[in-house]
N, C-alpha and C positions, 0 to 999 in steps of 0.2 A: 443508650443504643447498644445492642448486643454486638458480639464479635462479627466482623465482616470478613468472610473467607474469600480468598482469591487464589487463582492458579496462574503461574507464569509459563507461557509457551514460547519457545523459539521457533519462528515461522520462516519458511522458505529455506529450510535446512533440515538435514536428518542428524545433525551433530550438535549436542548441547553446547551452549555458549557461543554459537555462531548464529547467523541469520538475524532476524529482527524480533526482539522480545516484546511480548504483549502480556499485560496482566488482565485477567478476566475475573471480575467479581461475579460469582455465580448467582447471587440473590441480592439485587440492588433495591428491592422494594423498601421504601422508607428513607432512602438516602436522598438528601436535598441536592439540588443542582450545584450549589456552591460547594458542598462537600465533595461531590464527584470531581469537580475541577481541582480542589485542593488535594485530593487523593492522587489524581493524575500528576499533579506537580510534585507531590512527595515521592512517588515512584520514579518519575523523571524518565520513563520510557517514551519511545516515539508516540505510542498510544496506549490508553487504558480503556478497557471495555466494562460496561455495567449491564448485566443481563436482567431482563424484566419479563413479566408475563406478556405474551403476544396479544395484539389487538386486532390484527387484520388478516388472520388466517394462517400466519406462520407458525412454526414450532417454537420459536423464541424471538424475543425482541432485544436489541442491544442499542446502547448509546455509546458513542466513541469520543474520547477526549484526548487531545494532545496536552502537553504541559501548559499551553496557552489558550486553547479554544476547543469547543465542541465541533465535530465534523458530522455531516449527514451520512457519509460513507467513507470508508477507507478499506484497502484490500487486505493487508496482513492482519488487522484486528478481526475482520470478519472471518477469514480463514482460520485464524487461531482460535476464535470463539467456537467454531464448529467442532474442533477437536475436543473441546471441553464439554460442550452442551449436547452433543449428538447422542450420548448414551450408546445403545446397541444399534442405532439406525445407521444405514449406509447412505441415506439422503436426509438432508435437513434444509428447511426454508427459514432463513433468518430475516426478520424485519429490521430494516435500517431506516434512517431518516430520508434515504433516497429510494425507498421501496423495498420489496421483498427480494432477497438474493438467494436463489437455490444453489445448493452445494451437493456434490456427489463425492463420497469418501471411499477410499480403498484401505483394506486392512491386511495386516500380516501378523500371524501368531496372535490373533485376537485383538490387536490394537490398531487404531487408525494411524496410517503412515503417510497418506497423501490425500489431497483434496483438490477439487476443481470447482470454481464458482463461476456463475453466469453474471457478469457485472452489469450495472446500469449503463445504458448507452450515453456517451457524453455529448454535450454541446461543443461546437467547434467554432472558433472565431480567429481572425488575424490578430497578431500581437503587435501593438502600435508603439511600443517603447523599445525598439530594437537597439538603437545606439546606447541607451542607458544600460540595457541588459548586457550588451557586449562589453561595455566598459567595466561593469561590475565583475564580469567573468574573466576579463583580460583576454578576450578572443576577438578575432577580426570579423567573423561572420558565421552564419549557419549554412551548412551544405544543403539543407532542405528549407522550404518555407517556414517562417517563424509563426507558430500558431499556438493558441491556448485551448486546452481541452478541460471541460468541467464535468466530472461525474461525482463530485463531492468536493475534494480540494480543487483549486484552480492551478493547473499545471501547464507551464510553457515548455516546449520541446526545442532543444538546440542540438543540431547535428554537427558533430565535429569530424575532422578529416580522418582520424584514426584513434585506436584505443590508447595510444601513448598520450595524445592530446587530452583525452578524458582523464587519464591518471594524473596528469600534471596540473590539473586545475587547482587554484588556490583563490577562490572568489572572495570579494569584499562582501561579507555577510550583511553589514549594515546597509550597503547600497542595494542589496537584493530585497530587503524587507518590504519596501513599498511596491515592488514590481509584480510579485505573484506569490501565492502560498507555497508552491513548489516549482523549482526549476530543474528539469531533467536534461542532462547532457549525455549524449550517447554516440557510439560509433560501432561499426562492424569490427570484428576481430579476424585474424588470419585463420582461426580454427572453426569458424562458422557460427559462433554465437555473437551476441551483442553485449557490449560493455556499457554500463550506465552508472551515473552518479546523480543523486537527487539531493538538492539543497532546499531546506524549508525553514530558514530562520524566522520567518513571520509566524510560524506555528510553534516556535520554541524548539525546533529540531534542526540544528545547523547542517548536519548531513545524516540522511536516513540510510540505515543498512539495507533495507529492502522495501520497495514501494509498490504494493500490489495495485493501488489505484492508478499508478502511472504505467504499469506494465501493459494493461489492456489498451489504453490509448496510444502507447508507443507502437504496439503492433498495428493499430489502426492507422497511425500516422505513416508508418512505413508502407503499408499496403496502399493507402490513398495516393502516395507519391511514387509508387512503382518500385520501391526498394525490395519488397517481398510480394508474394502472391496472396490474394485473399484465400483463406483456408489453410495457409502454411503456418505451422507451429514454430515459434521461435523460442530460443533459450536466452534469457537475460541474466547476466552476472553483475552483481552489485555488492558494495560493502567492503571490498578488500582493503581499501585505503584506511578504513577505520577498524580494521581487524575483526569484522563481522561478515565474512564471505557468505553470499546468498545466491540461490539459483531460483529463478522464476520462469514459468512457462506461460506463453500467451498465444492466442489464436483468434482471428476475426473471421467470421463467416458472412458472406453477402457480397456487396460490391460498393464501389465509391458512391453510387447513387442511393443504395439501400443497404445499410448495415443491419444484419439480422441478429447477430449474437457476438458477444465478446466474452471469451473464456480465459480465465487465469488460474493456474494451478501451481502447486508446490507441496513439498514435504513440510512437516512440523513435528516438534517433539516437546512433550511436557517436561519441564526441568525443575519446577519448585511449586510448593503450596505453602500458604501462610494465612495469617489473619491480622486485621487491624482491630485494636480495641480503642474505641473512641468514647470517652466517658464525659 
């Protein structure tokens, strides 16, 4: 097997070594599934992306792996991949396991600095293991209804009373594993943004620095339950507790009865390039 080139992008930040890192293998043709999973485990980032030739009319196709499993869709890998694969385009359509994700990119001084993606619309269901989840998180209750959103990962949303309660969380990771792929705990801040922490030990990611696949559903969850208006863009800050501060932007268009579009955006910066030699 020839050398396998990859690029590392820090996503949902404009500062190197912050945000959520993703490795993008720019030509994954010929890499077996098991090798993709082993490479993702070797790199040990929240996700690793493998780019392939498109099949369904997109500009590129990607497969996304956490250290433990493949995901049909995830937000920061898709956004990070667009910075690597777009070339000189300001728009790119990326095929994922959950369908085609269109992205619009913004440039400064000739390089891409910000992107917005139109995410797959999630399914929504009540979460029926509330007592077990609250025990694992060591919290009393959720301030909003406890629901699961699925747009790739299965994410349950837990609203806490304030940002200090979110910052203080020290969950029992082993107890979280059987409950959901991701648990997103969030609260409003006094400065107008939303603070979030996302725990994904079932995926091999105890705490995620920035979770694009949760940002869109979080905006939808808030809009559906009257905490924000449909069409209102929110800023989500995540990752401070693990020294990877991140900023995500999310907006939902439509209504509770008919969701029309979920958009998530953020900055990203390319920080490294390398290659694997597998002989």
